[in-house]
C-alpha positions as CSV (number, residue, x, y, z in Angstrom):
1,M,70.5,11.9,106.2
2,P,69.7,10.7,102.7
3,T,71.9,11.9,99.9
4,R,70.5,13.4,96.7
5,S,71.5,11.9,93.4
6,I,73.2,13.9,90.7
7,D,70.0,13.6,88.6
8,E,67.9,15.1,91.5
9,M,70.4,18.0,91.9
10,A,70.5,18.6,88.2
11,A,66.7,18.7,88.1
12,E,66.6,21.2,91.0
13,L,69.2,23.4,89.2
14,V,67.1,23.4,86.0
15,H,64.0,24.3,88.1
16,L,65.9,27.1,89.7
17,Q,67.1,28.4,86.4
18,D,63.6,28.3,85.0
19,A,62.3,30.2,88.0
20,L,65.0,32.9,87.6
21,A,64.4,33.2,83.9
22,A,60.6,33.6,84.6
23,K,61.4,36.3,87.1
24,E,63.7,38.1,84.7
25,A,61.0,37.9,82.0
26,E,58.4,39.2,84.4
27,S,60.7,42.1,85.4
28,A,61.5,42.9,81.8
29,K,57.8,42.9,80.9
30,K,57.1,45.3,83.8
31,N,60.0,47.6,82.7
32,S,58.7,47.4,79.2
33,D,55.2,48.2,80.3
34,S,56.5,51.0,82.4
35,K,58.5,52.5,79.5
36,S,55.4,52.1,77.3
37,D,53.3,54.0,79.9
38,R,55.8,56.8,80.1
39,L,55.9,57.1,76.3
40,I,52.1,57.2,76.2
41,F,52.1,60.0,78.8
42,L,54.8,61.9,77.0
43,E,53.0,61.7,73.7
44,A,49.7,62.8,75.4
45,M,51.5,65.8,76.9
46,M,53.0,66.7,73.6
47,E,49.5,66.7,72.1
48,T,48.2,68.9,75.0
49,V,50.7,71.8,74.8
50,P,49.5,74.7,72.8
51,V,52.6,75.0,70.7
52,G,54.2,72.9,67.9
53,V,57.0,70.6,69.1
54,I,59.5,69.0,66.8
55,M,62.3,66.6,67.8
56,A,65.5,65.6,65.9
57,D,68.2,63.1,66.5
58,A,71.9,63.8,66.8
59,N,72.3,64.1,63.0
60,G,69.4,66.5,62.8
61,Q,66.9,64.0,61.3
62,I,63.4,65.0,62.3
63,I,61.9,62.0,64.1
64,Y,58.8,63.5,65.7
65,G,56.3,66.4,65.4
66,N,53.1,66.8,67.3
67,S,49.7,67.4,65.7
68,H,49.8,71.1,66.6
69,V,52.7,71.5,64.1
70,E,50.6,70.2,61.2
71,R,47.7,72.5,62.2
72,M,50.0,75.5,62.3
73,V,51.9,74.9,59.0
74,R,49.0,73.2,57.2
75,H,51.1,70.3,55.8
76,P,52.4,67.0,57.2
77,V,55.6,67.0,59.4
78,I,58.6,66.8,57.0
79,H,61.0,64.2,58.3
80,S,64.1,65.9,57.0
81,E,67.2,63.6,56.8
82,D,69.7,65.8,58.6
83,A,70.6,69.4,59.6
84,D,71.5,70.3,56.0
85,N,68.1,69.4,54.6
86,Y,65.5,71.7,56.1
87,Q,64.7,73.4,52.8
88,G,61.2,71.8,52.7
89,W,60.3,74.0,55.7
90,V,59.9,77.2,53.6
91,S,60.1,80.5,55.5
92,F,61.4,84.0,55.0
93,H,63.2,86.7,56.9
94,E,61.7,90.2,57.4
95,D,63.7,91.5,54.5
96,G,62.2,88.8,52.2
97,R,65.2,86.5,52.0
98,Q,64.4,82.8,52.4
99,V,65.7,81.2,55.6
100,E,68.4,78.6,54.8
101,S,68.8,75.3,56.5
102,H,71.8,76.3,58.6
103,E,69.8,79.3,60.0
104,Y,67.1,77.2,61.7
105,P,67.5,76.6,65.4
106,L,67.6,72.8,65.0
107,A,70.7,73.2,62.8
108,R,72.3,75.8,65.0
109,V,71.8,73.6,68.1
110,I,72.9,70.3,66.5
111,R,75.7,71.5,64.1
112,D,76.9,74.6,65.9
113,G,76.5,73.4,69.5
114,E,74.4,76.3,70.6
115,A,72.7,76.0,74.0
116,H,69.7,78.1,72.9
117,S,68.7,79.4,69.4
118,E,65.7,81.5,68.5
119,I,64.4,83.0,65.2
120,D,61.2,84.7,64.0
121,V,60.2,83.7,60.5
122,N,57.5,84.4,58.0
123,Y,56.4,80.8,57.3
124,Q,54.8,79.7,54.1
125,R,52.0,77.2,54.9
126,G,51.0,74.3,52.8
127,D,48.0,76.2,51.4
128,G,50.3,79.0,50.2
129,T,49.4,81.5,53.0
130,R,52.0,82.9,55.3
131,F,52.1,83.7,59.0
132,W,54.8,84.8,61.5
133,M,56.2,82.0,63.7
134,R,58.8,82.0,66.4
135,I,61.1,78.9,66.5
136,I,63.0,78.2,69.8
137,G,65.6,75.4,69.9
138,K,67.2,73.6,72.8
139,P,69.5,70.5,72.9
140,V,68.3,67.1,74.3
141,V,70.9,65.4,76.5
142,D,71.1,61.9,78.0
143,A,71.7,60.9,81.7
144,N,75.4,61.6,81.2
145,G,74.9,65.0,79.7
146,A,75.8,64.0,76.2
147,R,73.8,65.6,73.4
148,I,71.6,63.1,71.6
149,G,69.5,65.5,69.6
150,A,67.5,68.7,69.8
151,S,63.9,69.9,70.1
152,V,62.2,73.1,68.9
153,A,59.0,74.8,69.9
154,L,57.0,76.5,67.2
155,I,54.9,79.5,68.4
156,D,52.3,81.4,66.3
157,I,53.2,85.1,66.8
158,D,51.1,86.4,63.9
159,E,48.6,88.2,66.2
160,E,51.5,89.6,68.3
161,R,53.0,91.1,65.2
162,R,49.8,92.6,64.0
163,L,49.2,94.2,67.4
164,R,52.8,95.6,67.4
165,E,52.3,97.1,64.0
166,A,49.1,98.7,65.0
167,Q,50.8,100.1,68.1
168,N,53.6,101.5,66.1
169,I,51.1,103.3,63.8
170,L,49.3,104.7,66.9
171,I,52.6,105.9,68.4
172,A,53.6,107.5,65.2
173,E,50.2,109.3,64.9
174,L,50.5,110.4,68.6
175,N,54.0,111.7,68.1
176,H,52.9,113.6,65.0
177,R,50.0,115.2,66.9
178,V,52.2,116.1,69.9
179,K,54.7,117.8,67.6
180,N,51.9,119.8,65.9
181,A,50.6,120.8,69.3
182,F,54.0,122.1,70.4
183,S,54.3,124.0,67.1
184,V,51.0,125.7,67.7
185,V,51.9,126.5,71.3
186,K,55.3,128.0,70.2
187,S,53.5,130.0,67.5
188,I,50.9,131.4,70.0
189,V,53.6,132.2,72.6
190,S,55.9,133.9,70.0
191,Q,53.0,136.0,68.5
192,S,51.8,137.0,71.9
193,L,55.2,138.1,73.1
194,R,56.0,139.9,69.9
195,K,52.8,142.0,70.3
196,M,53.9,142.8,73.9
197,S,57.2,144.1,72.6
198,I,59.1,141.5,74.6
199,Q,62.9,141.3,73.9
200,R,63.9,138.8,71.2
201,G,66.2,136.9,73.6
202,L,63.3,136.0,75.9
203,R,61.3,134.6,73.0
204,E,64.2,132.5,71.8
205,T,64.7,131.1,75.4
206,I,61.0,130.1,75.6
207,D,61.3,128.5,72.1
208,Q,64.3,126.5,73.2
209,R,62.7,125.3,76.3
210,L,59.6,124.2,74.4
211,N,61.9,122.4,71.9
212,A,63.7,120.6,74.7
213,Y,60.4,119.4,76.2
214,A,59.0,118.4,72.8
215,L,62.2,116.4,72.1
216,A,62.0,114.5,75.4
217,H,58.3,113.8,74.9
218,S,59.1,112.5,71.4
219,K,61.8,110.2,72.7
220,L,59.5,108.7,75.3
221,V,56.6,108.2,72.8
222,G,59.0,106.4,70.5
223,T,60.0,103.9,73.2
224,S,58.2,101.9,75.8
225,W,56.6,105.2,77.0
226,D,56.2,104.3,80.6
227,R,59.9,104.3,81.6
228,A,63.2,105.7,80.3
229,E,66.9,105.4,81.1
230,I,68.5,108.4,82.8
231,G,71.6,108.1,80.6
232,A,69.5,108.1,77.4
233,V,67.5,111.2,78.6
234,A,70.7,113.0,79.6
235,A,72.5,112.2,76.3
236,D,69.5,113.4,74.2
237,V,69.5,116.8,75.9
238,L,73.1,117.4,76.8
239,D,75.1,116.1,73.8
240,P,73.9,118.8,71.4
241,I,74.5,121.5,74.0
242,G,77.8,120.3,75.5
243,N,79.6,119.6,72.2
244,G,81.7,116.9,73.9
245,R,82.4,118.8,77.1
246,I,79.7,117.2,79.3
247,D,80.8,113.8,80.6
248,L,78.1,111.3,81.5
249,S,78.6,108.3,83.7
250,G,76.4,105.9,85.6
251,P,74.7,102.5,85.5
252,K,71.5,101.6,83.5
253,V,68.8,103.1,85.7
254,E,65.2,103.6,84.6
255,V,62.7,106.2,85.9
256,P,59.0,106.7,85.2
257,S,58.1,108.8,82.2
258,R,56.9,111.8,84.2
259,Q,60.2,111.9,86.0
260,A,62.1,111.5,82.7
261,L,60.4,114.6,81.3
262,S,61.3,116.5,84.4
263,F,64.9,115.4,84.2
264,S,65.1,116.5,80.5
265,M,64.0,120.0,81.5
266,A,66.3,120.1,84.5
267,F,69.3,118.9,82.4
268,Y,68.5,121.5,79.8
269,E,68.3,124.3,82.3
270,L,71.6,123.2,84.0
271,A,73.4,123.0,80.7
272,T,72.2,126.4,79.3
273,N,73.1,128.0,82.7
274,A,76.6,126.5,82.4
275,M,76.8,127.9,78.9
276,K,75.9,131.4,80.0
277,Y,77.5,131.7,83.4
278,G,79.3,128.5,84.4
279,A,82.0,126.1,83.2
280,L,80.8,125.9,79.6
281,S,81.2,129.7,79.2
282,V,85.0,129.3,78.9
283,P,86.9,127.0,76.5
284,E,88.6,125.0,79.2
285,G,85.5,124.3,81.3
286,R,83.8,120.9,81.6
287,V,80.9,119.3,83.3
288,N,80.6,115.9,84.9
289,L,77.1,114.4,85.3
290,S,77.1,111.1,87.2
291,W,74.4,109.0,88.8
292,E,74.2,105.8,90.9
293,Q,71.6,103.6,92.5
294,S,72.0,102.1,96.0
295,D,69.9,100.1,98.5
296,T,69.3,101.5,101.9
297,K,67.1,100.6,104.9
298,E,64.4,103.0,103.5
299,G,64.5,101.3,100.1
300,S,66.3,101.9,96.8
301,V,67.8,105.3,96.2
302,I,69.0,107.2,93.1
303,E,71.5,110.0,93.3
304,L,72.6,112.4,90.6
305,H,75.6,114.8,90.7
306,W,76.2,117.8,88.4
307,N,79.7,119.1,88.9
308,E,81.1,122.0,86.9
309,L,84.9,122.2,86.6
310,G,87.4,124.7,85.1
311,G,85.0,127.6,84.9
312,P,84.5,130.8,86.9
313,A,83.5,130.8,90.5
314,A,79.8,130.2,91.0
315,E,77.8,133.1,92.5
316,K,74.4,132.6,94.0
317,P,71.9,134.7,92.0
318,S,70.0,137.5,93.8
319,E,66.8,136.4,92.2
320,T,65.6,132.9,91.2
321,G,63.8,132.4,87.9
322,F,62.2,129.7,85.8
323,G,65.4,127.6,85.5
324,S,65.9,127.5,89.3
325,F,62.3,126.4,89.7
326,I,62.7,123.6,87.2
327,T,66.0,122.3,88.7
328,G,64.7,122.8,92.2
329,R,61.2,122.8,93.6
330,A,59.5,121.3,90.5
331,L,61.9,118.4,90.4
332,Q,61.7,117.8,94.1
333,M,57.9,117.6,93.9
334,E,58.0,115.2,90.9
335,T,60.6,112.9,92.4
336,G,60.0,113.1,96.1
337,G,63.7,113.8,96.4
338,E,66.0,116.4,98.0
339,I,68.2,118.8,96.1
340,I,71.4,120.4,97.4
341,T,73.2,123.2,95.5
342,D,76.7,124.6,96.1
343,F,77.9,127.9,94.7
344,G,81.6,127.6,95.3
345,P,84.9,128.9,93.9
346,D,85.4,125.7,91.9
347,G,82.1,126.0,90.1
348,Y,78.5,125.2,90.5
349,K,77.5,121.8,92.0
350,W,74.0,120.3,92.0
351,H,73.0,117.1,93.8
352,L,69.7,115.2,93.8
353,R,68.9,112.3,96.1
354,M,65.5,110.6,95.4
355,P,63.7,107.3,96.1
356,E,63.6,104.9,93.2
357,H,60.1,104.5,91.9
358,T,59.3,101.1,90.4
359,E,56.0,102.3,89.0
360,D,54.9,105.5,87.4
361,R,53.3,107.9,89.9
362,A,49.6,108.5,89.8
363,N,48.3,111.8,88.4
């Protein structure tokens, strides 16, 4: 077998090195092209999203902003040097104070290490006009989980704010009209009963019941209207009556507005009855109102318990009146639940078990 000379082996080694170098160069070019393609796609995506996007490095220097930012704020993206120099982005709090650099989500994520930061600001555009904008910040991390910067989304919420203000005006007007309507009803009832020579105590009882219903209605109109928390409804009605002697306990459970109104009336009747005849008629008496929510085979169930303690023995009335109707049949019809009462030597007990309604019931 012929032997190769040192020169031939050296030439072959050089050829092999050239081939490897060419392959590495080709691979590097492909990786570079691949990275370039990914950057192109990323930039195209940033230009497609309907929100402003700003990115900053680990020091807080703004290194990128998509075109939607400039359309929103009506001035070029300001490439602030670090997290202490965001004064060029001029915005104001609801009370009129100017937002400071450290209050912006970029600064709070980068400097304070927050995992999520959000703020609503009244932003001053480049043309001098203002609009409401929500800024949401999140950290940017590398493959090892180390923070290398932060990004924020800028969302125009001007229309949302205008709609909310219009809604608040409508709610206030509705609440005002409802109060006027209740006042008229109370006046009509009071005048009618006075002409019929009805005893004063009955007129006052009717007035108080109308007041309780009006208060519950006012609370619902002032909130989300469609649902209310049992605890909040109970506190509104019972705290003024119980004077610290009615204990409330239970989780946060919401019910539809119609049921909330029924509960408010039922709680009022239970409390006033306790004041006249039950545990609250004596100084040492107390009442525990508790509720819980549980899941059963039939679905989610809510249970309420009214227990009177330290008062006189409860006696079943010979006749049932309006209060019994409200705390009994009327509430059962509204909730689809079952009510059990106990007139025992330890005091009056009232128990309601009802299915939980996730949506308001149809009229």
